[in-house]
C-alpha positions as CSV (number, residue, x, y, z in Angstrom):
1,M,3.2,12.3,-9.5
2,K,2.4,8.8,-10.8
3,R,0.9,6.3,-8.4
4,D,3.3,3.4,-7.7
5,M,1.6,0.3,-6.5
6,H,4.9,-1.3,-5.4
7,L,5.5,1.7,-3.1
8,I,1.9,1.5,-1.7
9,R,2.5,-2.2,-0.9
10,E,5.8,-1.4,0.8
11,I,4.3,1.5,2.8
12,A,1.4,-0.8,3.9
13,L,4.0,-3.5,5.1
14,I,5.9,-0.9,7.0
15,I,2.8,0.5,8.7
16,E,1.6,-3.0,9.6
17,D,5.0,-3.8,11.1
18,D,5.9,-0.5,12.8
19,C,2.6,1.0,13.9
20,S,2.5,0.1,17.6
21,Q,2.4,3.9,18.2
22,I,1.8,6.8,15.9
23,L,4.2,6.7,12.9
24,Q,5.1,9.9,11.0
25,T,5.7,9.8,7.3
26,P,9.3,11.2,7.7
27,E,10.0,8.0,9.6
28,I,9.1,5.8,6.6
29,H,12.0,4.9,4.4
30,V,11.8,2.9,1.2
31,A,14.9,2.5,-0.9
32,G,14.7,4.5,-4.2
33,F,11.9,6.8,-3.0
34,T,12.0,10.3,-1.6
35,E,10.2,11.6,1.5
36,V,7.9,13.6,-0.9
37,Q,7.0,10.5,-2.9
38,I,6.2,8.6,0.3
39,A,4.1,11.4,1.8
40,Y,2.1,11.7,-1.4
41,H,1.5,7.9,-1.5
42,V,0.4,7.9,2.2
43,R,-2.0,10.8,1.3
44,I,-3.6,8.8,-1.6
45,M,-3.7,5.7,0.7
46,V,-5.7,7.8,3.2
47,D,-8.0,9.0,0.4
48,A,-8.5,5.3,-0.7
49,G,-9.4,4.3,2.8
50,L,-6.3,2.1,3.3
51,V,-4.7,4.1,6.1
52,D,-6.0,5.9,9.2
53,A,-3.9,9.1,9.5
54,I,-4.0,12.7,10.7
55,D,-2.9,15.5,8.3
56,A,0.1,17.2,10.0
57,N,1.2,19.3,7.0
58,S,3.1,22.4,7.7
59,M,5.1,25.0,5.8
60,D,8.0,22.5,5.9
61,G,6.0,20.1,3.8
62,E,3.6,17.2,3.8
63,C,3.5,15.1,6.9
64,W,1.0,12.4,8.1
65,L,0.7,11.0,11.6
66,I,-0.3,7.4,10.9
67,N,-2.4,5.5,13.4
68,G,-2.4,2.3,11.3
69,L,-4.1,0.4,8.5
70,T,-7.8,0.3,8.1
71,W,-9.8,-2.9,7.6
72,K,-9.6,-2.2,3.9
73,G,-5.8,-1.7,4.2
74,H,-5.4,-5.0,5.9
75,E,-7.5,-6.7,3.3
76,F,-5.4,-5.2,0.5
77,L,-2.2,-6.2,2.3
78,D,-3.3,-9.8,2.9
79,N,-3.8,-10.2,-0.8
80,A,-0.7,-8.3,-1.8
81,R,1.7,-9.7,0.9
82,D,3.2,-12.4,-1.2
83,K,5.7,-10.5,-3.4
84,S,5.9,-13.0,-6.2
85,R,2.1,-13.2,-6.5
86,F,1.9,-9.4,-6.3
87,D,4.6,-9.0,-9.0
88,N,3.0,-11.6,-11.3
89,V,-0.5,-10.0,-11.0
90,L,0.9,-6.6,-11.7
91,K,2.8,-7.9,-14.7
92,K,-0.4,-9.5,-16.1
93,V,-2.8,-6.6,-15.5
94,G,-0.4,-3.7,-16.0
95,Q,-1.4,-0.2,-15.0
96,V,-5.0,-0.5,-13.9
97,S,-7.3,1.0,-11.4
98,F,-6.9,0.1,-7.7
99,S,-10.2,-1.8,-7.7
100,V,-9.2,-3.9,-10.7
101,L,-5.8,-4.6,-9.1
102,T,-7.4,-5.6,-5.8
103,E,-9.8,-7.9,-7.5
104,A,-7.0,-9.5,-9.5
105,L,-5.0,-10.0,-6.3
106,K,-8.1,-11.6,-4.7
107,Q,-8.6,-13.9,-7.6
108,A,-4.9,-14.9,-7.6
109,A,-5.2,-15.7,-3.8
110,M,-8.4,-17.7,-4.4
111,G,-6.6,-19.6,-7.2
112,M,-3.8,-20.5,-4.8
113,L,-6.4,-21.6,-2.2
114,F,-8.2,-23.9,-4.7
115,G,-5.2,-25.2,-6.5
116,G,-5.4,-23.1,-9.7
117,D,-2.5,-21.2,-11.0
118,Q,-3.9,-17.6,-11.1
119,S,-0.8,-15.9,-9.7
């Protein structure tokens, strides 16, 4: 399955908004994406250190019990929160590694802070 950075951003927004208690991956709904795609992306977000979650997989499929975003997850989301900036950065950098994307988002946010147009 191909990693989708738009879906990762959406999942992070949902977790930030809805995680006052443990959130299960079947409770996450993003238009245009299946439960399997969402669970996969939560798994790779856990692997990347963006999400704190417990593996609750069973014979019925992949499931994660999500405790919330990690510090790194909040840092990513703070830089990716503005949708137009996120979309502009993705358009400019294309399909790149997560570390390159996060650095580009950080640079775009810094550009906004200091009056440059790096979005």
